[in-house]
N, C-alpha and C positions, 0 to 999 in steps of 0.2 A: 504494500500500500504506500501512498505518498508519491513523491517525485513530480517531475515537471509534466504538464499537460498542455497541449497547444491551445485548447479552448480557453483555459483559465488565463493564459497570457494574453490571447487576443481579446478576450472580454475586457481585461484591464486596459489594454491599449485603446480600445473603443471608448472607454470612459475618459481616459486621459486626453486623447486626441480625436474627439468626435468629428471635427470638421476637416481633418486632414484627409488627403486622397488615399484611397486603399486599392481600388481597382480601376484601371483605365484601359479601354479598347476603342480606338477611333473616337467617335463622338460620345461614347458611353463613359460616364465618370461616376464612381460611387465613393462616397466618403466612408470613413471607418464606421460612423454611426449607421449609415444606410446598409453597408455590408452586414453589420452585426444584426440589425433588425431583420433583414431578409433571411439570414442564416437561422435566426430564432424561429421564424415561421416554418422553414423547411424542416428543421429539427423537430419541432412540435408535431408537424404533420406526419413525420415518420413514426413518432411515438404513438400518435393517435391511430395510425394504421396497424398497430400491433407489434412494432419492432421490440425485440427483447435485447437485454444487455449483450453488447458486442456482436450484434447481427451485422451482416456485411452489406455495404452499399456500393454498387458499381458505378463508376463514372465513365460513361460511354459518350465522350464529348470531344470535339475539337477544342482548341484553346478558346476560352471565353470566361467572363466573370463568374458564370454559374459553376465552373469547375471548382474555383476556390470557395465560393459560397457554400456549395454542397459539401466540400471537404470540412469547412468550418461547422456546418450543420451536423454532420456525422459526429465530429468531435464533441460538440455540445451535448448531443443526445447519448453519449457513451457508446456509439456505434463505430464500425470499422470501415472507412472508405478504402476502395481499391481501384486501381487503374484498369482500363480496358483499351486494348489496341483497336483503333477505329478502322484498321485495315483488315481485321479478321472477317472471315466468311462464316457461313452458318454453323458448320460443325465446330469450328474453333471457338465461336461464341458460346455454343452449348456446353462445350467442355469447360470453358472458363467459368461461366455462371454456376454450373453444377459443382465444379471443384471448389469454388469459393463459398458455396451455400448462400448465394446472393439472396437477400431479402428484398432489396429494391434496386432498380436500375434508373439512373438519370441519363437521358439520351437526347441527342440532337434530333430534330424533326426529320432531317435527311435520312436517318437510319430507320424510320418508322416501318417501311415495307420489309426490311430485313428482320426487324424485331417481330413483326407479325408472323413471319414464317417460322420462327423458332419458339414462340410463346408456349406452345403445347409440349415442347421438349425441355422446358425449364420450370418444373413445378415448384421449386423453392421460391421463385420470385413472386412476391405478393403485391408489389407496387411498381408501376412504370410511370416515371415523371418525365413529361415531354417538354423539351426546351425549344421554343419557337425560334427557328432560324430562317423563316421566310420560304421554306420549301413546301409548305402545304398546311392543311388544317390538322388540329390535334385529333388523333383517332379516338373512337368512343371507348376503347379499352384502356386508355391512358388518362392521366391527370395532368393538366397544364402546370408546369413548374411555377408559374406566377400565382396560381391558386394556392399552392403550398407556401410560397414565399410571403404571401400576405395573410397567412393564418393568424399570426400574432407577432407582436414586436417584443413581448415580454421575455425576459431571460429564461432560457430552457434549463431546467434542472432535473435530470432523469432520476427516478426513484432509487436507482442503484449508485448514483453519484458518478464522479470522475476522478481518475488519478493517473499516475505515471505508468501503471500497468496496462492501461488501455492501448489498443493496437492501432497501427497503420499498416496496411498490407500492400505490398507492391509486387506485381507479377513480372517475372523475368520474361525476356523476349521469346524464349522457346526455340531459338535457332539451332540449339544442339539437343533438342528433346522437348517434351511437353512443357509448357510454361509452368513455373512453380511460384507459389505465393510466399514471398519473403515476409515473415512476421516481425515487425519492429515494435517493441515497447516504445511508447511515445517518449518516456523519460530517456531511454537509451538514444533514440534518434535525435532528440534535442541536444543532448550532450555531445553526440558525435558531430552534428552539423555546426553547432554554435560554440562549443567549448573553446576553440581557438580564437574566436572573434569576440566573445563575451564570457570571460572566465567565470563569472558568477554562476553560469549554467553548469559548470563542472561540479558544483556543490549541491547538496540537498536544498530545496527551497527554504526549509526552516532555518538553515544555517546562514542564509543571506537576507533574511527578512521577508521571504516569500515573493509572490508576484508583485505585491504593492511596491516593494523595494526596487524591483527591476523596472517597473513602469515609472516610478517616481523620477528616475534619472532621464526619462525621455521627455525633455523639455521642448523639443521640436520634432517634426516628422523626419523619419529616416530618408535615405536616398531612394529615388525611384529605381527599380530594378526591372530589367526586361529579359525574360526567358524567351529567346528566339526559337527555341526548339519546342517540341510538343510537351505539354504538361502530362501526357499519358506515359512518359518515360521518366525515370528517376532523375536524370540530369535537370529536366525542367521543373518537375514537381517539387523536388527537394530544395532547389534553389529558390523557388517561389515561396516556400515555407520560410526560408531564411529571411527573405526580404520583408515578409510580414512580421516575423519575430523581432526585427530591429525597429519596428514602428514605421517602416517605409511603405511604399506602394508597389504594386505589380502593374507593369505596362505590357499589354499584349498586342500583337500584330493582328490585323483584320483578315489578311489573306490566309488561306488554309494550306498554301504551298509557299515555299520560301521565295519571297520577293525582295531582292537585295535593295532596290531603291526604296521600298517601303521601310525596310529595316533601318537604313541609314537616315531616311527622312525622320523617322520616329525617334531615333536616338538623339537627333538634333532638336526636334521640336519639343520633346518632353524633357529635355535636359537630363537624360538618363545617366545615372552614375555608375551602374553596374549592369553588364549584359552577360547572358549565358548563351553560349553557342556549343556546337559539337564539332570540334576539330576543323580540319581543312575543308570538310564538306560545306561549312559556312564561311570559314575564314578566307579561303581562296577567292570565291566570288566577291566577297567584301573588298579584298585587296585590289582585285582587278578594277572594280568600280571606282575605288578611291584613286588608283593610279591613272585611270582614264580621265577623271574629272577631279583633279586634286584640290581645286578651289571651291567645289560645290557644297561640301558638307563641313560644318563646324562641329567637331566631336570633342571639343575641349572639356565638356562636362564629364566625359567618361573617365572614371577613376580606375576601372578594372574591367577586363573581359576574362571570363572564366570558361573553361571547357572541361568536359569529362566524358569518358566512354570510348573515345577513339583517339588515334594519334594526331598530333598537331605539329607540323613540321617547323623546324628552325627558320627556314627561309621565309615562310609565311609570317611567322612572328616578327622577324626582322622588318619585313615590309610594312606590317601594320604599325609598328612602333615609329616608322618614319613619318606617319601621319598624325601621331599624337605621342610625343616623347615623354609625356608626364604620366601616362597610364601604366598599369601593371597587367601582365598577361599571366594568368594562373592556370596551369595545366594540371588538373587534378587526376590522380590515378585512383579511381574508386569504382564501385559497382553497386548494384542493388543490395548485395549481401555484405558489402564491406566499404565503409567510409574511412578515409584517412590512410589508405595503403601507402600513398606517397604523393608528392607533387613537385613541380618545377615552377619557379617564378622567374619571369623575364621582364626586364626593363630596358630602356634605351641604352644601347651599347653592351648589353649583357643578356642576349637571348639564349635560352637553354637549348641543348642539343635535342634533336628528335628522339622521343621515347626514353630519355634519361630522366630519372626521378630520384629525389631524396626520399628515403624511407620515412614514413610517418612514425610518430612516437611509439616505440615498442614493437613496431612491425618487424617481421622476420621472414626469411626465405627458407623453406624446408625442402630437402630432397625427397625422392620418392620413398625413402626408408623412414621418413619422419625426423631426420637429423638436420639441424640448422646448417645452411650452406656457409662456408667460411669466405669472408671477403677476399677477393683477388684470386680465388681458387679456379675460377672459370667454370665451376660446376653450375648446372641449371637446377632450379627448384621452383616451388610454388610459393607465391607471396601470401602472407597471412597477417591480419591485423588483430590486435588484442583489445580487450576492454569492452567498450560499448558496441556490441554486435547484436544481430537479430537473435531471436530465441529459436529460430528454425524455419523450415518450410512447412506450410500449412498441409496437414494430412500426409506428410511424407517423411516418416522417421528415418528411413534408410538414407535418403539423400541428405537429411539434416545431419546425421552422424558422420557422413563423409566430408561435409563442408565445414561444420562447426566442431572443431576439435579442441582437445585439452592437452597442453604441454606444460609440464612442471607446474601443475595446479592453476595455470592461466588458460582461460578460454579464448580461442582464436576463431576468426572467420577466414576460410581459405577457399575462395571461389574457383580457383583452378588456373589462374594466370601465371605463366612461367616467366622467370627472369634470371639474370645473372647479377652478382654483386661485385662491384669494383672495390679496390683497396680502400677508397675513401668512404665506402658505405653506400654510394649511389647505386641504383639499380638500372639495368637496361631491360626494358620490357620486350618480351619475345612473342607473347600471344597465348591463346588458349591451347592447352594440350589436346583438346577434342578435335582440333583441325590440324594438328601437327602432321607434317609429311615425313615419312620414313623412306629415304632414298639411299640405296647402297649402304644401308646400315647407319646412315647419318640422319639425325633428326633436324628438320628444318621447319621453323615457325613462319607461317605465311606472312605475318604482318611485317617482319623485318625486310622481306623481299619486296613486298608491296610498297613500303616506304622508299626503298631504293629506286624502284621504278618511277615513283611519283616525283622524284627529284629531277627527272628529265623534263625539260620544258615542253616537250610534245605530248606528254601524258597528263590527261585530266584526272583519271582514276584507274585503279588496278586492283585485281584480286588474284591471289595465287592459290592453286589447288594441286593436289596430287592425283595423277591418273595411273592406272595399272601399266606396268612395264615389265617385260619378261626378264630383262637384264638387271634393272635397278630396284625392282619391287614396286616402286612408285617413281614416276617422272614428274619433275616440277614443271607446271604449266601455268602461264600467266594469261589471264583474260583482261584486256586493257581497253579503256575508253580514251580516245585521243581528242586533243583540242581541235585539230583540223585534219591534217593528213598524217596518217600513222607512220612513224619512223620505221625503217626496215628492222626486221628481227635481229639481225647481226648487231646493229647499232645499240638496240635496247639491251641485248644480252651482254655486250661489252660494257655498257654503262653500269649494269648491276655488278659486274666483276670488278669494277673500279672501287666499289663500296663494300663488297662482301666477299667471303671466301668463294672460290669459283664453283664449288659443288652446290652452292645455294642459288646459282643463277638458273633461270628458266631454260628448259630445253626447247620449249615451244611457246610462241607468242600468238594469241588469238585475239582478234578485234571484236568488239561488241558495241552496239550503238550507245547503250547506257548500262552502267553497272547496276542501276536500279536499287540504290540504297534506300532503306527504310527512313522514316522521318527522324529517327535518332542516329542516322548515319551508319548504322550497322548493316552488314550484308548477309545474304542467305548463301552460305558456302555450298550447301547441298544443291541448290538450284544452279549455281554457276559451275559447279563440278559437272553436273549433268549436261550443261551447255557445252563444256569442253569435250566431254565424251562424245556427244552427238556430232560436234564439228570435226572431231578426229576419227569418227567412225569406229569407236571402241565401245563395246558393251561393258557394263559395270563389272563383270567378272574377268575382264581383260582380254576378251577375244573379239 
C-alpha cells in the first residue's frame, strides 16, 4: 500500500494550476481544470457501468486529448489503462482485448466498423466509448465519449481507493511473438520515469510531505512537451506522462501520419520545450527540412529532443545541433519492460556515437550463463536494469520468469537486448537476440549492419535479415530503401566493410520501395525476411 499514484499528483496539479494549459491539439486547448473535470466524468461513468477494482480499459485511439483524459480517468477510478495498436486487424484485436480482460474500450469513430465485426468475439468488454473524429455517427451499441465526459465534474473516489500498487499496463509490439502486457506498478513507473528529473519521487510520498509538497513547488506551468510519435507506444505515452507530472502541457500533432512541416511549425508556434521522436525515422526528415529551409523555423524554445526505441545516428544528431546549438539530444536506451538501461546525451560539439550508451545506475550486462560481462572483454551479453521494474507480464508467468530475474538478491529486468561493454563502462548496442543471424558460426546482430548501411548517403532505410544458405547456414541479406537511385551492391557492401568486420557485410542487397516501419519506427523482420526469400526464390526451408 502507499506510494506514488498518477491520479493523486495530477489532481493536485489541477488544483494548483487550474488555468494552465494541459492538452493542446491544433485549435483544441484544454486547461488543467477542464482536463480534470472531463476525466472525472469518464471515470465516474466507468464506475457506474460496473467496473471493478483494477479492471482494464483499452485505449484504441490515434493521438488526441481523449487519450490522456481516458488515461487520467482510469487512474482516478482505480482502473488499468492499456494501449492498443491502431494498426491491428480483427484477430489481433480479439487476442489483445481477450488477453487483457478488457472491461471497456475507448475508440476513435474511424474504427467503428472494425469494432462491430469483433464485438461478438470479445465478451469481456462491457462498454464501448466512441470518440467523435468526424468519420460518421456514433453506432447504437456504443456510448459517445462526450456523454461520459460530462457525467460529473466532481472528484472521483472509487470505493477501493488508490495507491502506488495500482497498475498501468503497456502491451509490447509483438514483432517477435504475441504481444505481452507489461504490468507496471504506478509507484515503480513514476520513480523510474521521474527519479532522475525530480529526486523527491525516489522517496516515499510520506517522507517528502506527500503530493501537496510536490505540487507546492510548482509555482508556474511546466514546459510544453510534444510527443511526435504515437501515444499507443511506450516512447510517446511514457513521455506524455512525464510532461504532465512536471505540471507542463502535452502538445499533439493533428495529422495521423508524420508531417514534418506540421511538426516543425508546431514546435515553433507552441514554443515547445521538449519533443519526443523515434530515432532517425523522425530525425532524418526533420534535418532535411531544416537544411532545405534553414531560415524558416525558429526552434530556439527547444531545450531537449529525446528518443527511445531505435537507433539515432551521430551524423543526424550533429546536423540537428547545427540548427539549435543550445539544445540537448537525449538518446534513451529503454523498453516497455525496462526504463533506464542507458542513455547518451549530445550537445553542440559533442554528439555521441551511434548506438553507444552509458549504462544506467546499477544496470549490468549478463552473458548467457547469467554471469556479468567484464568491461573490455569483448564478450556479448544481455542488458539488465535493477530496481524499479515491472512486476511481470500479464497472465504469462513463464515469460515473466525469463525476463524479470534475480541476481544476488536484486531484481532485474532483462528484455533481451544484446550489447558489449567497453573498458570505460559504455555499452554498444547490438540488437535483439531473437533476430540475430548465425552465419558460418558467427553471430551477427542486424541493427549494427543496418546502421552501417544507413550511413551511406544513398540509403534512406535498411533492414538486415538472414536467409538459408547451404555453405554458411545463414547468409546476411540487406533489404534497402534508397533516397533516389540505388547505389550498386558492390559499393554498398564495400561501405559496410569500411565500418564493420567483413563477415558482417551483406552478401546480397535487395531494393524495396519502402521498409514500411510501424509508427514507433520498428520493423517487422518476419515480413521483410519473407520478402527477401521471395525475391531470391528461396523457400523458408532453404530450397
